[in-house]
KETIBA-421468 format. One line per field, with one value per residue: residue number from 1; x, y, z of N, C-alpha, C in turn; residue in three letters. Coordinates in steps of 0.05 Angstrom, whole numbers, plus 5000, padded with zeros to 4 digits. Atoms other than C-alpha are relative to their C-alpha. Layout:
REM residues N
i: (NUM,...)
n.u: (X,...)
n.v: (Y,...)
n.w: (Z,...)
ca.u: (X,...)
ca.v: (Y,...)
ca.w: (Z,...)
c.u: (X,...)
c.v: (Y,...)
c.w: (Z,...)
aa: (Ala,...)
REM end
This chain:
REM residues 76
i: (1,2,3,4,5,6,7,8,9,10,11,12,13,14,15,16,17,18,19,20,21,22,23,24,25,26,27,28,29,30,31,32,33,34,35,36,37,38,39,40,41,42,43,44,45,46,47,48,49,50,51,52,53,54,55,56,57,58,59,60,61,62,63,64,65,66,67,68,69,70,71,72,73,74,75,76)
n.u: (5026,4998,5014,5001,5005,5029,5010,5001,5024,5024,5001,5005,5029,5005,4989,5020,5021,4989,4994,5025,5010,4983,5006,5026,4996,4984,5018,5019,4985,4994,5025,5008,4983,5006,5025,4994,4985,5016,5024,5017,5016,4988,4978,5012,5010,4978,4995,4996,4975,4979,5002,4992,4971,4984,5003,4984,4971,4990,5002,4980,4973,4999,4997,4973,4984,5004,4986,4971,4996,5002,4976,4976,5001,5004,4980,4983)
n.v: (4987,4971,4983,4972,4979,4997,4974,5002,5017,4984,4980,5013,4999,4974,5001,5013,4981,4979,5013,5005,4975,4991,5017,4991,4974,5006,5014,4981,4983,5016,5004,4975,4995,5020,4992,4977,5009,5019,4987,5022,5015,5026,4997,4992,5025,5010,4982,5015,5015,4980,4992,5022,5006,4978,5001,5023,4995,4980,5012,5022,4988,4989,5022,5010,4980,5005,5025,4995,4983,5016,5017,4984,4991,5023,5006,5024)
n.w: (4998,5005,4981,5010,4980,4997,5010,5029,5006,4997,5021,5026,5004,5011,5028,5016,5006,5017,5025,5014,5009,5022,5024,5010,5014,5024,5019,5011,5018,5025,5015,5012,5023,5020,5013,5017,5023,5016,5011,5010,4980,4996,4980,4974,4988,4983,4977,4975,5001,4996,4972,4982,5004,4988,4971,4991,5003,4980,4974,4998,4996,4973,4981,5003,4986,4971,4993,4998,4977,4976,4999,4995,4972,4983,4979,5005)
ca.u: (4160,4149,4130,4109,4108,4037,4031,4047,3994,3942,3960,3954,3878,3878,3921,3867,3815,3860,3882,3811,3789,3849,3834,3762,3784,3836,3784,3734,3786,3806,3734,3719,3779,3761,3690,3717,3763,3714,3660,3632,3576,3614,3674,3629,3604,3673,3666,3656,3717,3760,3734,3744,3814,3838,3810,3841,3908,3914,3890,3936,3997,3978,3972,4038,4070,4039,4066,4137,4130,4108,4165,4215,4193,4190,4226,4283)
ca.v: (2214,2285,2335,2404,2467,2473,2547,2531,2476,2524,2577,2526,2526,2601,2588,2540,2595,2648,2600,2581,2653,2670,2611,2635,2706,2678,2632,2688,2733,2678,2663,2736,2743,2678,2703,2769,2732,2678,2705,2638,2602,2538,2564,2595,2524,2509,2563,2513,2473,2536,2557,2489,2479,2549,2541,2472,2494,2555,2516,2457,2502,2536,2469,2446,2510,2497,2426,2451,2505,2454,2407,2464,2484,2414,2392,2343)
ca.w: (7132,7108,7162,7139,7180,7210,7191,7119,7120,7147,7097,7041,7052,7040,6978,6952,6956,6925,6870,6854,6850,6807,6761,6755,6736,6687,6655,6648,6616,6566,6548,6537,6491,6455,6442,6415,6367,6344,6298,6274,6310,6302,6342,6396,6408,6440,6493,6550,6528,6527,6596,6628,6598,6619,6690,6697,6670,6716,6777,6761,6755,6820,6856,6827,6853,6922,6922,6908,6961,7013,6995,6998,7069,7098,7161,7156)
c.u: (5004,4982,5002,4994,4969,4989,4998,4976,4974,4997,4995,4970,4992,5010,4980,4979,5010,5006,4975,4987,5016,4995,4973,5003,5016,4982,4980,5013,5006,4975,4990,5017,4994,4974,5003,5013,4982,4974,4980,4984,5012,5022,4989,4989,5021,5006,5003,5027,5023,5000,5010,5031,5017,4998,5017,5030,5010,5000,5021,5028,5002,5003,5028,5020,4997,5014,5030,5006,4999,5024,5025,5001,4996,5022,5015,4998)
c.v: (5031,5015,5028,5018,5004,5026,4999,4983,5016,5021,4988,5000,5028,5001,4986,5020,5022,4989,4994,5025,5011,4984,5008,5026,4995,4987,5019,5019,4986,4996,5025,5006,4980,5008,5025,4991,4983,5014,4979,4987,4973,5002,5009,4975,4989,5017,4985,4985,5019,5008,4978,4995,5023,5000,4977,5004,5019,4987,4978,5011,5012,4978,4988,5019,4996,4975,5005,5019,4984,4981,5016,5008,4977,4997,4976,4981)
c.w: (4996,5020,4991,5023,5002,4989,4970,4992,5003,4978,4972,4994,4989,4971,4981,4991,4981,4972,4984,4989,4977,4975,4988,4984,4974,4978,4988,4980,4973,4984,4987,4975,4977,4985,4983,4974,4981,4991,4991,5023,5007,5022,5027,5014,5019,5024,5026,5001,5006,5030,5019,4998,5012,5030,5011,4998,5021,5028,5003,5004,5028,5021,4998,5014,5030,5009,5003,5024,5026,5003,5007,5030,5019,5021,4992,5022)
aa: (Met,Val,Ile,Val,Asn,Pro,Trp,Ile,Thr,Leu,Leu,Ser,Phe,Val,Tyr,Phe,Ile,Val,Ala,Gly,Phe,Gly,Ala,Phe,Leu,Phe,Ser,Arg,Phe,Ile,Val,Glu,Lys,Tyr,Leu,Glu,Ile,Ser,Lys,Ser,Lys,Tyr,Phe,Lys,Phe,Phe,Glu,Pro,Val,Val,Gly,Ile,Ser,Ser,Phe,Ser,Ser,Phe,Phe,Gly,Val,Ala,Leu,Thr,Leu,Leu,Tyr,Tyr,Leu,Leu,Ile,Met,Phe,Gln,Tyr,Glu)
REM end
């Protein structure tokens, strides 16, 4: 059974909030750059796809990092 330090577990909730806000800022930055690059109306149609994929990618990497941090600090 994996037992994680309780302080690390409590701080992981703060990590969720920070990672979500960071993913939002990253997604907004990527979408702004995408809209600057794309001049065609057809490519601007894919703005939601670019936003969703950049948000999901950043948040997924952040959660994977959290998983490895929790496993690294587990009790034996």
